C-alpha positions as CSV (number, residue, x, y, z in Angstrom):
1,X,3.6,-19.0,5.5
2,X,4.9,-15.5,5.5
3,X,2.2,-12.9,5.3
4,X,3.4,-9.4,4.3
5,X,3.3,-7.4,7.5
6,X,5.2,-4.9,9.5
7,X,3.9,-5.9,12.9
8,X,5.8,-4.5,15.7
9,X,6.8,-6.9,18.4
10,X,7.0,-6.5,22.2
11,X,10.6,-5.6,23.0
12,X,10.3,-6.4,26.7
13,X,13.2,-8.5,28.1
14,X,12.2,-12.2,27.9
15,X,15.4,-13.5,29.6
16,X,15.1,-16.0,32.3
17,X,14.1,-14.9,35.8
18,X,15.0,-18.2,37.5
19,X,16.6,-18.0,40.9
20,X,18.9,-20.3,42.7
21,X,17.3,-22.4,45.5
22,X,19.8,-21.1,48.0
23,X,18.9,-17.4,47.7
24,X,15.6,-16.5,49.3
25,X,16.5,-12.8,49.1
26,X,17.0,-13.0,45.3
27,X,13.6,-14.7,45.0
28,X,11.9,-11.9,46.9
29,X,13.7,-9.2,44.9
30,X,12.8,-10.9,41.7
31,X,9.1,-11.1,42.8
32,X,9.1,-7.5,43.8
33,X,10.8,-6.5,40.5
34,X,8.2,-8.3,38.5
35,X,5.3,-6.8,40.5
36,X,6.7,-3.3,40.1
37,X,7.1,-3.9,36.4
38,X,3.5,-4.8,36.0
39,X,2.3,-1.9,38.2
40,X,4.3,0.5,36.2
41,X,2.9,-0.9,32.9
42,X,-0.6,-0.6,34.3
43,X,0.1,3.0,35.5
44,X,1.3,3.9,32.0
45,X,-1.9,2.6,30.4
46,X,-3.9,4.6,32.9
47,X,-1.9,7.7,32.1
48,X,-2.4,7.2,28.4
49,X,-6.2,6.9,28.9
50,X,-6.2,10.1,30.9
51,X,-4.2,12.0,28.3
52,X,-6.6,10.9,25.6
53,X,-9.4,12.4,27.7
54,X,-7.7,15.8,27.8
55,X,-8.0,18.4,25.0
56,X,-5.6,21.0,26.0
57,X,-2.5,19.4,27.4
58,X,0.5,19.0,25.1
59,X,2.8,16.2,26.3
60,X,5.6,16.2,23.8
61,X,6.7,15.0,20.4
62,X,7.4,11.5,19.0
63,X,8.7,10.3,15.7
64,X,5.3,8.8,14.9
65,X,3.1,11.0,17.1
66,X,-0.7,10.8,17.2
67,X,-3.0,13.6,18.0
68,X,-6.8,14.0,18.0
69,X,-9.3,16.6,17.1
70,X,-12.7,17.1,18.8
71,X,-15.4,17.2,16.2
72,X,-17.1,19.8,18.3
73,X,-14.1,22.0,18.9
74,X,-14.1,25.0,16.6
75,X,-10.5,26.0,17.5
76,X,-9.3,22.6,16.2
77,X,-7.0,22.1,19.3
78,X,-4.5,19.3,19.0
79,X,-2.9,16.9,21.4
80,X,0.3,15.0,20.9
81,X,0.9,11.9,22.9
82,X,4.5,11.3,23.8
83,X,6.4,8.0,23.6
84,X,6.1,6.2,26.9
85,X,8.3,3.3,26.0
86,X,11.9,3.2,25.0
87,X,12.9,3.5,21.3
88,X,13.0,-0.3,20.9
89,X,9.3,-0.9,21.7
90,X,5.9,0.3,20.6
91,X,4.9,3.7,21.8
92,X,1.9,4.2,24.0
93,X,-0.1,6.1,21.4
94,X,0.3,3.3,18.9
95,X,-0.9,0.7,21.4
96,X,-3.9,2.9,22.3
97,X,-4.9,3.5,18.7
98,X,-4.6,-0.2,17.9
99,X,-6.8,-1.0,20.9
100,X,-9.5,1.2,19.5
101,X,-9.5,-0.8,16.2
102,X,-9.4,-4.2,18.0
103,X,-12.2,-3.0,20.3
104,X,-10.3,-3.8,23.5
105,X,-11.1,-0.2,24.4
106,X,-14.1,1.9,23.6
107,X,-13.8,4.6,21.0
108,X,-14.1,8.0,22.6
109,X,-17.1,10.0,21.3
110,X,-16.6,12.7,18.7
111,X,-12.9,12.2,18.2
112,X,-10.8,12.0,15.1
113,X,-7.2,10.7,15.5
114,X,-4.3,11.6,13.2
115,X,-1.3,9.2,13.1
116,X,1.6,8.1,10.9
117,X,1.5,5.2,8.4
118,X,3.0,2.0,9.6
119,X,2.6,2.9,13.3
120,X,-0.3,0.6,14.2
121,X,0.5,-2.7,15.9
122,X,-1.3,-4.6,13.1
123,X,-0.4,-6.5,9.9
124,X,-1.4,-5.0,6.6
125,X,-4.2,-7.6,6.4
126,X,-5.6,-6.6,9.8
127,X,-5.3,-2.9,9.1
128,X,-6.9,-3.1,5.7
129,X,-10.1,-4.6,7.2
130,X,-10.7,-1.1,8.7
131,X,-10.0,0.7,5.5
132,X,-12.5,3.2,4.1
133,X,-12.2,4.4,0.5
134,X,-14.2,7.6,0.1
135,X,-16.0,7.0,-3.2
136,X,-16.6,10.7,-3.7
137,X,-12.9,11.3,-3.6
138,X,-11.4,8.2,-5.1
139,X,-14.2,6.9,-7.4
140,X,-12.0,7.3,-10.4
141,X,-9.7,4.7,-9.0
142,X,-12.4,2.0,-9.1
143,X,-12.6,0.3,-12.5
144,X,-16.3,-0.2,-12.4
145,X,-17.5,1.8,-9.4
146,X,-21.2,1.0,-9.8
147,X,-20.8,-2.7,-10.5
148,X,-22.1,-5.4,-8.2
149,X,-19.4,-7.9,-9.3
150,X,-15.7,-8.0,-9.7
151,X,-13.1,-10.0,-11.7
152,X,-11.1,-12.6,-9.8
153,X,-9.2,-15.9,-10.4
154,X,-11.2,-18.6,-8.6
155,X,-10.1,-22.2,-7.8
156,X,-13.2,-24.1,-6.6
157,X,-11.0,-27.2,-6.3
158,X,-8.9,-25.5,-3.6
159,X,-11.5,-23.0,-2.2
160,X,-9.3,-20.1,-3.2
161,X,-10.0,-16.7,-4.7
162,X,-7.3,-14.5,-5.9
163,X,-7.9,-10.8,-6.5
164,X,-5.1,-9.3,-8.6
165,X,-3.7,-5.8,-8.3
166,X,-1.9,-4.5,-11.4
167,X,1.9,-4.2,-11.0
168,X,1.8,-6.2,-7.8
169,X,2.9,-9.6,-9.2
170,X,-0.5,-10.0,-10.8
171,X,0.7,-12.0,-13.9
172,X,2.4,-14.5,-11.6
173,X,-0.8,-14.8,-9.5
174,X,-3.0,-15.6,-12.5
175,X,-0.3,-18.1,-13.8
176,X,-0.3,-20.0,-10.5
177,X,-4.1,-20.1,-10.1
178,X,-4.6,-21.3,-13.7
179,X,-1.6,-23.7,-14.1
180,X,-1.2,-25.2,-10.6
181,X,-4.4,-24.7,-8.7
182,X,-7.0,-25.4,-11.4
183,X,-8.6,-22.0,-11.3
184,X,-9.8,-19.5,-13.9
185,X,-10.7,-15.9,-14.2
186,X,-14.4,-15.1,-13.8
187,X,-16.7,-12.3,-12.7
188,X,-18.1,-13.0,-9.3
189,X,-21.0,-11.1,-7.7
190,X,-20.5,-9.4,-4.4
191,X,-23.2,-11.5,-2.7
192,X,-21.6,-14.7,-4.0
193,X,-18.2,-13.6,-2.8
194,X,-19.5,-13.0,0.7
195,X,-21.3,-16.4,0.7
196,X,-18.1,-18.2,-0.4
197,X,-15.8,-16.6,2.2
198,X,-18.3,-16.5,5.1
199,X,-20.1,-19.9,4.6
200,X,-18.1,-22.1,2.3
201,X,-14.6,-21.8,3.7
202,X,-13.1,-20.0,0.6
203,X,-10.0,-17.8,1.2
204,X,-9.7,-14.5,-0.6
205,X,-6.1,-13.4,-1.0
206,X,-4.1,-10.8,-2.9
207,X,-0.5,-9.5,-3.2
208,X,0.6,-6.0,-2.3
209,X,3.8,-4.0,-3.0
210,X,5.6,-1.1,-1.4
211,X,3.6,1.9,-2.8
212,X,6.4,4.2,-4.0
213,X,8.3,1.4,-5.9
214,X,5.0,0.3,-7.4
215,X,4.2,3.8,-8.6
216,X,7.4,3.9,-10.6
217,X,6.4,0.7,-12.4
218,X,2.8,1.8,-12.7
219,X,3.7,5.1,-14.4
220,X,6.2,3.3,-16.7
221,X,3.5,0.9,-17.8
222,X,0.8,3.5,-18.2
223,X,3.1,5.8,-20.1
224,X,3.9,3.1,-22.6
225,X,0.2,2.1,-23.0
226,X,-1.0,5.7,-23.7
227,X,1.8,6.7,-26.1
228,X,1.0,7.9,-29.6
229,X,2.5,4.7,-31.1
230,X,-0.6,2.9,-29.8
231,X,-2.7,4.8,-32.4
232,X,-0.9,3.4,-35.4
233,X,2.3,1.5,-36.2
234,X,4.0,-1.8,-35.5
235,X,2.8,-2.2,-31.9
236,X,-0.9,-2.3,-32.8
237,X,-0.9,-3.5,-36.4
238,X,-2.2,-6.9,-35.3
239,X,-4.0,-5.7,-32.2
240,X,-7.2,-3.9,-33.3
241,X,-8.7,-4.0,-29.8
242,X,-5.7,-2.3,-28.2
243,X,-5.8,0.3,-31.0
244,X,-9.5,0.9,-30.4
245,X,-9.0,1.2,-26.7
246,X,-6.2,3.8,-27.2
247,X,-8.3,6.1,-29.3
248,X,-11.1,5.9,-26.7
249,X,-8.7,6.7,-23.8
250,X,-6.1,9.1,-25.3
251,X,-8.1,12.2,-24.3
252,X,-7.0,11.5,-20.7
253,X,-3.6,12.7,-21.7
254,X,-4.7,16.2,-22.7
255,X,-3.8,17.4,-19.2
256,X,-0.2,16.4,-19.8
257,X,0.8,17.5,-23.3
258,X,4.5,17.5,-22.5
259,X,4.7,13.8,-21.8
260,X,5.1,12.8,-25.4
261,X,6.5,16.0,-26.9
262,X,8.7,15.3,-29.9
263,X,7.6,11.6,-30.1
264,X,5.4,10.0,-32.7
265,X,6.6,6.5,-33.1
266,X,7.8,3.8,-30.8
267,X,11.3,4.3,-32.3
268,X,11.3,7.9,-31.1
269,X,10.6,6.6,-27.6
270,X,13.1,3.8,-27.6
271,X,15.9,6.1,-28.6
272,X,15.5,7.9,-25.3
273,X,16.0,4.8,-23.1
274,X,17.5,2.0,-25.2
275,X,21.3,1.7,-25.9
276,X,22.2,2.6,-29.5
277,X,24.1,-0.7,-30.0
278,X,20.9,-2.7,-29.4
279,X,18.9,-0.6,-31.8
280,X,21.5,-0.7,-34.5
281,X,21.8,-4.5,-34.4
282,X,18.0,-4.9,-34.6
283,X,17.6,-7.0,-31.5
284,X,14.0,-5.8,-31.2
285,X,12.3,-4.0,-28.4
286,X,12.3,-6.9,-26.0
287,X,16.1,-6.7,-25.7
288,X,15.7,-3.0,-24.9
289,X,13.7,-3.9,-21.8
290,X,16.4,-6.2,-20.4
291,X,19.1,-3.6,-20.0
292,X,19.3,-0.4,-17.8
293,X,17.8,2.7,-19.2
294,X,20.1,5.3,-20.8
295,X,17.7,8.1,-20.1
296,X,19.7,11.2,-19.6
297,X,16.9,12.9,-17.6
298,X,14.6,13.7,-20.5
299,X,12.0,11.1,-19.5
300,X,12.6,11.6,-15.8
301,X,11.9,15.3,-16.1
302,X,8.6,14.6,-17.8
303,X,7.8,12.1,-15.1
304,X,8.5,14.7,-12.4
305,X,6.4,17.3,-14.1
306,X,3.6,14.8,-14.2
307,X,3.9,14.2,-10.5
308,X,3.8,17.9,-9.8
309,X,0.6,18.3,-11.9
310,X,-1.1,15.1,-10.8
311,X,-3.6,15.4,-8.0
312,X,-3.9,11.6,-7.5
313,X,-7.6,11.6,-8.0
314,X,-8.0,11.1,-11.8
315,X,-5.6,8.4,-13.0
316,X,-5.2,8.1,-16.8
317,X,-4.7,4.4,-16.7
318,X,-5.7,1.4,-14.5
319,X,-2.1,0.8,-13.6
320,X,-2.1,4.1,-11.6
321,X,-5.1,3.0,-9.5
322,X,-4.3,2.7,-5.8
323,X,-3.8,-0.8,-4.5
324,X,-6.6,-0.7,-1.9
325,X,-9.1,0.5,-4.6
326,X,-8.8,-3.0,-6.1
327,X,-9.8,-4.5,-2.8
328,X,-13.0,-2.8,-2.0
329,X,-16.6,-3.0,-3.1
330,X,-17.1,-0.5,-5.9
331,X,-20.4,1.0,-4.8
332,X,-19.5,1.6,-1.2
333,X,-15.7,1.6,-0.8
334,X,-15.9,-1.0,2.0
335,X,-13.2,-3.7,2.2
336,X,-13.6,-7.0,0.5
337,X,-13.5,-10.0,3.0
338,X,-9.8,-10.5,2.4
339,X,-8.2,-13.4,4.3
340,X,-4.6,-12.6,3.7
341,X,-2.3,-10.1,1.9
342,X,1.1,-11.3,0.8
343,X,4.3,-9.6,-0.2
344,X,4.6,-9.2,-4.0
345,X,8.4,-8.8,-3.7
346,X,8.6,-12.4,-2.4
347,X,5.8,-13.8,-4.7
348,X,7.4,-17.1,-5.6
349,X,8.0,-18.2,-2.1
350,X,4.6,-16.9,-0.9
351,X,2.8,-18.8,-3.7
352,X,4.7,-21.9,-3.0
353,X,3.5,-21.7,0.6
354,X,-0.1,-21.1,-0.4
355,X,0.0,-24.1,-2.7
356,X,1.8,-26.3,-0.1
357,X,-0.9,-25.6,2.4
358,X,-3.3,-27.2,-0.1
359,X,-1.2,-30.2,-0.9
360,X,0.3,-28.8,-4.1
361,X,4.0,-28.6,-4.7
362,X,5.4,-26.0,-7.1
363,X,9.1,-26.4,-8.0
364,X,11.5,-23.5,-7.7
365,X,11.7,-21.4,-10.8
366,X,8.2,-22.5,-12.1
367,X,6.2,-19.6,-10.7
368,X,7.6,-16.2,-11.7
369,X,5.6,-15.0,-14.7
370,X,5.0,-11.9,-16.6
371,X,7.4,-9.3,-18.1
372,X,10.6,-8.3,-16.4
373,X,11.1,-4.8,-17.8
374,X,13.7,-2.3,-16.7
375,X,12.2,1.1,-16.0
376,X,12.4,3.3,-19.1
377,X,12.9,6.5,-17.2
378,X,15.9,6.9,-14.9
379,X,14.5,6.4,-11.4
380,X,17.9,7.3,-9.9
381,X,17.5,10.9,-11.1
382,X,14.1,11.4,-9.3
383,X,14.4,14.1,-6.7
384,X,13.5,13.8,-3.1
385,X,10.8,16.5,-3.6
386,X,9.1,14.3,-6.2
387,X,9.3,11.2,-4.0
388,X,7.6,13.1,-1.2
389,X,4.8,14.3,-3.4
390,X,4.3,10.6,-4.6
391,X,4.1,9.5,-1.0
392,X,1.3,12.1,-0.4
393,X,-0.5,10.9,-3.5
394,X,-0.3,7.3,-2.2
395,X,-1.2,8.1,1.4
396,X,-4.4,5.9,1.3
397,X,-2.3,2.8,0.4
398,X,0.3,3.6,3.1
399,X,-2.5,4.2,5.7
400,X,-4.9,1.3,5.0
401,X,-2.1,-1.2,4.5
402,X,-0.2,0.1,7.6
403,X,3.1,0.3,5.6
404,X,6.0,2.4,6.9
405,X,6.9,5.4,4.7
406,X,10.2,5.4,2.9
407,X,12.8,7.4,4.9
408,X,12.7,10.3,2.5
409,X,9.0,10.7,3.3
410,X,9.1,10.1,7.1
411,X,9.6,13.7,8.3
412,X,8.0,17.0,7.4
413,X,10.2,19.7,6.1
414,X,9.7,23.4,6.7
415,X,12.2,24.5,4.0
416,X,11.8,24.2,0.3
417,X,13.8,21.5,-1.5
418,X,14.2,20.6,-5.2
419,X,12.0,23.7,-6.0
420,X,9.0,21.9,-4.4
421,X,6.5,23.3,-2.0
422,X,7.0,22.6,1.7
423,X,6.4,19.0,2.7
424,X,4.0,18.7,5.5
425,X,4.2,15.0,5.9
426,X,1.9,12.1,5.3
427,X,-0.7,11.3,7.9
428,X,-3.6,8.9,8.4
429,X,-7.0,9.5,9.9
430,X,-9.0,7.3,12.3
431,X,-12.6,8.0,13.0
432,X,-15.8,6.3,14.1
433,X,-18.7,6.3,11.6
434,X,-22.3,6.8,12.5
435,X,-22.9,3.0,12.4
436,X,-20.1,2.5,15.0
437,X,-17.4,1.2,12.7
438,X,-13.9,2.5,13.4
439,X,-12.2,3.3,10.0
440,X,-8.8,4.2,8.6
441,X,-8.3,6.6,5.7
442,X,-5.8,9.2,4.6
443,X,-5.6,12.6,6.1
444,X,-6.5,15.1,3.3
């Protein structure tokens, strides 16, 4: 079963060290070589520990450097730990920070570490277990922040709980649970969730997606759901609940008046992304969603303006909520007892493996569910500056899920590009709370 991860592997040479029985000298050299290798590795670990204890010494720079800050240091001095392995293997600072999370080393008192997303030697599942969602900052990303229960798809027959994340293969997940694993959606209290996972052998799983790509889909869905055509017209004529929801939620768009400028009906919208030959032949809107967008930049420019104006803290639709906000207890921001996080981009194969481990066979082609919709705005026109701003907005997902940044977001830039502000990079924070827990969050 392939769990979505970006675990880094040990790149040391594992080739055979066997010697010929006729060469005592080769044996001795091999033994000495091995011993030296282990002594050098031990020395490097010792050096790293010493460097971590220092507050003034700057060692060098790495592609994914880590540095720390003393909570009691008013001058906010920083230290950068250099890479002490070759470029093919994990760097010393990443191994050290990982050891703090796994408790193989004691956390140094009064220290906060800064590091790059995707640099820990942990899978997304392992990393997420240390995630902390600050409810003061990200409370608007929790659907019911004060609730003591959550909605999940539960299969008692197979001791499985699936927590869906919008725009991360959620429709497929509900389809599998209901149609193949005899489960159903229900609200489950937090205490019951803990009891089932800790004492009854239930597994809690979810599917996650590369954050930047998910944001494109999330915005596209949210934009459609909050358009003026949801207030009246063909889309909602037989959907009174949706119409009522729209009138209750549309005030959230007041911050972004330019998004629907010049549009009133769904036809106005479709003309901006759907080819004319489809509209003329009356194929219906579903056909529009199966072909590439013809957006000439009109919709993309509005998307980019939204990204510039959006602070990432007050999403106007549930589809814009961070992924990790769907995986924490609302009142506290602490992680749910997740057993495994799977790759949404490989949902069919992952679900087949989940089912197979429970004695259920799902044929190829019987899993993928939900709507396959081409993005309505032209994502190919999105500038690098906009992409970097999005990475910053999604830093908590990248950090808590230990996902590597897209290349466009990897480095900080000291010059302006695409008329955007300087890009200072995306960083994560590691700290120890008063109760002794070591947590991961975004660096804000």
